[in-house]
N, C-alpha and C positions, 0 to 999 in steps of 0.2 A: 912759179910761174914766170912768166917769160918778162912780162913787163913790170915785174917785181918795183922796180924803181917809180911808177906811179901809184902804187899802194894806197900812199897817205892820201893821195888827193882823190883817189876813187873812193874811199870809205867818207873822206870828205864832205863831196857829193852827196852821200847820201843822208850823213849826220846832219847837214843842211836842210835837206828836205823834212827829214824828222822834226829838227827846231822850227820849221816854218808851219810845221803840221800840231805839234803842241799836243803832244798824247798826254794821256794819265801817267804818272811816275812807274806806275806798277807797271802799265802797258810799255812804255819805252824801254823798262827793265827786259822785259820780254824778247822785243826787237833788239836789244843791246847784245840780249843772249845767243839768238839765232845769228846775228853777223857775227860776232867774235868766232864763233867755232866756223863758220864759212872763212873767216879772214884767215883763220889759223890753216885752214885749207888751203886754201889758195898761195900762203905765203910759203907752205913746205911741199908744194907739187913743182916739178919741173915744170909743167904743162899745164894751165888751168883754164879751159876752153870757155866757160862763160865770160871771162876778161880776155884772154889772149886772142881770141878768134876774132870778135868785133873788133879789138884794137887793133890787130892784124890788117884787117881789111880796110877801115879807115886812113890807116897808113898808104895801104896799095891805091887808093883811090885819092891822096894827096890833100886828104881833112886838116883841118887844125887839130891840133891837140884837146882843144877841150870839147869838141863834137865826139873824139875816140873817146875823152873820159867817161862820156854820161851814155855812148852806146856801151862802154864797158860796165857803169854802174847799174844801168838799165837791165840788161841781160845779165847781171850778177843776182841781184835783185828776183828773178823771176825765176833763177838758178833755185835760188836759197829757199824760195818758197816750196818749188817741185820738189826739191831732196829734203826738205825736212816733212815733207808729207808719206813721201815715199819711207822714210824711217819710222813713221808711226806705221804705215801699211805692214812695213816687213820685220816691226818689233825690234827695231836697232835704235831706237833712241838713247842717246848717253845719259851718263847719270845726270848730268845738272839740268836735264827735266823730267825725271822722276817726281816730284814736287809741285807738278806743274798740271793742271787738269788736262784731258784731251780738248776741253772744249776753247780753252783757250791757248792752246799748241793751235788748233785749227784756226781761230784767229788770227793769228800772226803767219801763220802759211798762208792763208787766203789772201791777207795783205799783201806779204813780201810778192806772192804770185803775181794778184792780177789787178793790183789797186797801184801801190808803188811805183812800179814801172813806167804807169802811163802818167802819175802826178810828176815825174822826176821831167820827163821830155816835155809835157805840159809848161812846167817851168821853164825852161830854156825857150820853148816856143809859144807863147798864149796865145791863144786864139787863132794857130798859124793851121795850113792845110797838114803839114809837115806832122804836127800831133795830132790831128783824126787818122792821117794813113797811119801811121805807126797804132796808134790805138785798135785802128781793124786789123792789122798786120796780127798784133798780140792775140787778140779774141778769136782770131782763124786759127793761129797757130795753137793755143791753147785747147780750143775745141777738139783741134787732131789730136794733140798729145793724149787728151782723155780718153779720147776712142780708142788710141793703141794702148793704152795704159788699162783701159777695161780687159781689153783682149790678152794682155799679158797676165793679168790676174788670172784669168782662167784657162792659161795658155793649152793644159795638160788635155781641154776638153775642144778648147774653139783652134788649135794650131795642129794641120795635121798635115803638112806637106811644107816641103823649104819655102814655094812660094807664098804661103801664109805666113811663115814666119818673117820672111824679108818683108812683107808688106806693113806686120806690125811694127817692124823697126823701123821703116821709112816714116809710120804714123807718128810713132812714139820719139825717139831719139832724132830722127831724120828731121822731123818737124822743128822741133826745139833748135837744131842748130842750124837749118834753114833761116829759124826769124834771127839768130846770133849773128850768122853772116850777112844778112840783106839788113839790119838795122842801120849800119852807117851808109850804105845808099839812102835810104829810107831819110833819114836826117840830113843828108845833103839835099834833099830835093829832088832826085835822080829821076829819069824817066821810068816806065813800067818796066822795058826790056832789061834795061842796069840791074834793075832790083830783083826781075828774075834770074837773071846769071847769077846772080850772088847767092841767091835761095837754092838755084838747082846744085851748086856746088856745097852749100852747106848741106844740103839734102844728101848728096853721096858721103860726104865727109862723116856726116852722123851715121849711117848705115855702115859706111867702116869700123869706125868707133865703136859702133854697140855689138856687131858682131865680134870685134876681137876681145872686147869686154866681157861678152855672153861665153866665149868657148874658152877663156882662162877662168870663169868662173865655174863651168862646166864641169873642169878637171881641178880644181882648187882642194887642198886640204882642209879639213875643218867644217863648220857647223855654216860658213859663207858659201859653200857648194851649192850652186844651184839645182841641182837633183834633188835635194832635200825640199823644195819648195815644188815639186813635180814642173819645174819648168820645162818646155819644150826647145829648145835652142840648136843652132844649126847641126853641132854634133850629134845631137839625138836623132834629130830628122834625117842626118844624112845616112845614119847606121840602122835605121827603120829601114831605106830603100837600097840599104848594100848587101844584107844579110839574107838567109834563107828563110822561108817559112816557119821549121822549127825552132831555129835560132830567132826568128822573130821575136817568138810566144815567150823565150827564155828571158830576152831583153825587155821585152814588156813587164814580164814578171818582176824583174830587178828594179824597171823605171817605178813600180807601183811600191815597191817595199821601200824603196829609196826614199819617197814621197813620205812615208812614215816615219823617219827618222835611222831605216837598218842603214847603217855605216857600211856593212859586208856586202849589201845589195850595191851601196854608192861603187864601191872599190869594184863589183862586178861588172857594172855597169860600164864603169871609165876601161876598162879591159876589153870590153865588148871594143867601145869606141877606136880604142889606138887600134886592135885589131883590124877592125875593118877600113882602118884608114882615115876616118872619119876627123877628125883631130887635125891630120894635116889637109884634108881637102877645105876645113874651115878657114885655116890660115891662107889657103891659097886662094878661099874666097874675101879674105882681108884685102888681100893684094890686087884683086881685081878690082875691087870697091876703090882702092886707092886709085889706081889707074883711071877710073870714071871720074874721081873726084878732082885730079890734076888735069884732064879731058874738060872737066866741066866748070873748071877755075877761069874766071873772064881776064886775068892778065896772064901773062908769060913769066912761069919761073925763071926763066934766064934773066929777065930784066931786074929782078928782083937781086939784094944782096944774100949772100951765102948767111948770115946771119937773120936776114928778116922773118920776123914770126910765122910769114905764111910757108915760108922755106923749111923751118923749124917744125912746123905742124904736117907738113906733108912727109916729112923725112922720119916721123916718131911715132909711137905706138904706144904711149902711154896717156891715156885718153880721160873719160870723167872718172 
């Protein structure tokens, strides 16, 4: 995490909020379990977007550290809830959750995602239009993210073209990072154009990060390869448009077999994507989105120091 030195203060903000809410000990323990996993992920990552992106934007806006910490903590809470939901959906929960019922996990993830961020901001700006504006932005973003997630869960049936895929990515990860990037502007009470400018940057950056992540997952070794989930990622869709009719049928057959757990079919599908140039084309799309994100950035990169968080984010591909 770029902002590693502020980790204690970020998690202290959240602990203070939970102290104020005073949940039952068993419930508090579940929140602590979820937050401990997130803290480990944040502190062992060179870049952790839910914290580094909003705090980097806050610094670029010249906001005080107290605001930057709230922006990072609120965004991290939202991400933590969404990530826990994703782990449930993908069957990737850690062993620490094996004795926790699905209903309890749902309660924890829902509150992390959609309740605690609002309450944290309201704690700092009680009765203020800033808190209301933030809550509205979170609600709109969560609905858009859910819409994208629904499409992603059935992407083998709902995603047919590259345009479909990019729209899905924009609704899912793009909307999430648009919120993270615009949160500091909202908390600063900035005008609508300023908030929208940072949201547009976050949207372009989110699409870039998800295309990169999906491309890597499409060629990954082992059970986490997205082809086992039947997902239609950019390399898959590009291959479907780049090969002939006879090859098209064979490739679709391999995709169907891959979705049933056939490892040999996964290997063949990856070979199809390499031969068709689709992996290279997908990484070219990452670079195009990087350019679009840089163009949308409301501040000039040249005015920021070389070690500024936004400089590092724009020149690094280790994302969510």
